[in-house]
C-alpha positions in Angstrom: 16.2 -27.9 16.2 19.4 -28.4 18.2 22.7 -28.9 16.7 24.0 -32.5 16.8 26.6 -32.8 19.6 30.2 -33.5 18.6 32.1 -36.4 20.1 35.2 -34.2 20.3 35.7 -30.5 21.0 38.7 -28.4 22.0 39.2 -25.3 24.2 40.6 -22.2 22.7 44.0 -22.9 24.4 44.1 -26.3 22.7 43.2 -24.8 19.3 46.1 -22.3 19.8 48.6 -25.0 20.6 47.3 -27.1 17.7 47.9 -24.1 15.3 51.4 -23.6 16.8 52.3 -27.3 16.3 50.9 -27.2 12.7 53.2 -24.3 11.9 56.1 -26.9 12.4 54.2 -30.0 11.4 51.2 -29.2 9.0 49.7 -32.7 8.9 49.1 -34.1 12.4 46.7 -36.5 14.2 45.6 -37.1 17.8 45.2 -40.4 19.5 43.7 -41.0 22.9 44.7 -44.4 24.4 43.9 -46.0 27.7 47.5 -46.7 28.7 49.3 -45.5 31.7 51.7 -42.6 32.0 52.1 -40.9 28.7 49.4 -43.1 27.2 46.7 -41.6 29.3 47.1 -38.2 27.7 46.0 -37.3 24.2 49.0 -37.7 22.0 49.7 -35.6 19.0 51.7 -37.2 16.1 52.8 -36.3 12.6 50.3 -37.9 10.3 51.9 -41.1 8.9 54.1 -41.7 11.9 51.3 -43.3 14.0 49.5 -46.3 12.7 45.8 -46.1 13.5 44.6 -49.5 14.5 41.7 -51.4 13.1 39.8 -51.0 16.4 40.6 -47.3 16.8 37.6 -45.0 16.5 37.7 -41.6 14.8 35.8 -39.2 17.1 35.9 -36.3 14.7 38.2 -33.5 13.8 39.4 -30.3 15.5 40.3 -27.6 12.9 40.9 -30.3 10.3 43.0 -32.5 12.6 41.6 -36.1 13.0 41.1 -37.3 16.6 41.1 -41.0 17.3 40.5 -43.1 20.5 41.4 -46.7 21.1 38.5 -49.1 20.7 38.5 -50.3 24.3 38.8 -46.7 25.6 35.8 -45.7 23.3 33.8 -48.5 24.8 34.4 -47.2 28.3 33.8 -43.5 27.4 31.3 -43.6 24.5 28.8 -41.7 26.8 31.1 -38.7 27.0 32.4 -35.9 24.8 36.2 -35.7 24.7 37.4 -32.1 25.2 41.0 -31.4 24.3 42.5 -28.8 26.7 45.9 -27.6 27.5 47.7 -27.2 30.9 51.2 -26.2 31.9 53.8 -29.1 31.8 55.6 -31.5 29.6 53.8 -33.4 26.9 54.2 -37.1 26.3 57.7 -38.3 25.2 56.6 -38.9 21.6 53.9 -36.3 21.4 54.5 -33.1 19.4 53.5 -30.9 22.5 56.6 -32.2 24.3 59.1 -29.4 24.9 56.6 -26.6 24.6 56.0 -26.3 28.3 52.3 -26.9 27.7 50.6 -30.3 27.2 47.4 -31.6 26.0 44.9 -32.9 28.5 41.6 -34.8 27.9 38.6 -33.6 29.8 35.2 -35.2 29.4 31.5 -34.0 29.5 28.9 -36.7 30.0 26.3 -36.5 27.3 22.7 -36.1 28.3 20.1 -38.7 27.3 18.9 -36.3 24.6 22.4 -35.8 23.2 23.1 -39.5 23.2 20.0 -40.1 21.2 21.2 -37.5 18.6 24.6 -39.1 18.2 25.1 -41.2 15.1 27.3 -44.2 14.7 31.0 -43.8 14.6 
């Protein structure tokens, strides 16, 4: 039996940056919105400093860190797995990756029909 696919994953580079950020801010969350500019990148916030909306969807966790996506964005991308990655550059103005010369980037993998059938409700 195959393992149920996860709606969110992270590269090793993302996990390393998450660990670095957590050494300064132990309790954090991620939010992926559908906005322009900074809003199109996954944003990392101290938990409690970002209000998760009623329509936001929790995709899962990366190393104990919850990852949310806006409801409209989830509707558009529900057939994909969100993959947190890291690239050189500046993070979003309010994101905790800002000033670290690396920033989070969302990549996506389209689920197969079999994987979609295995996914449960969110």
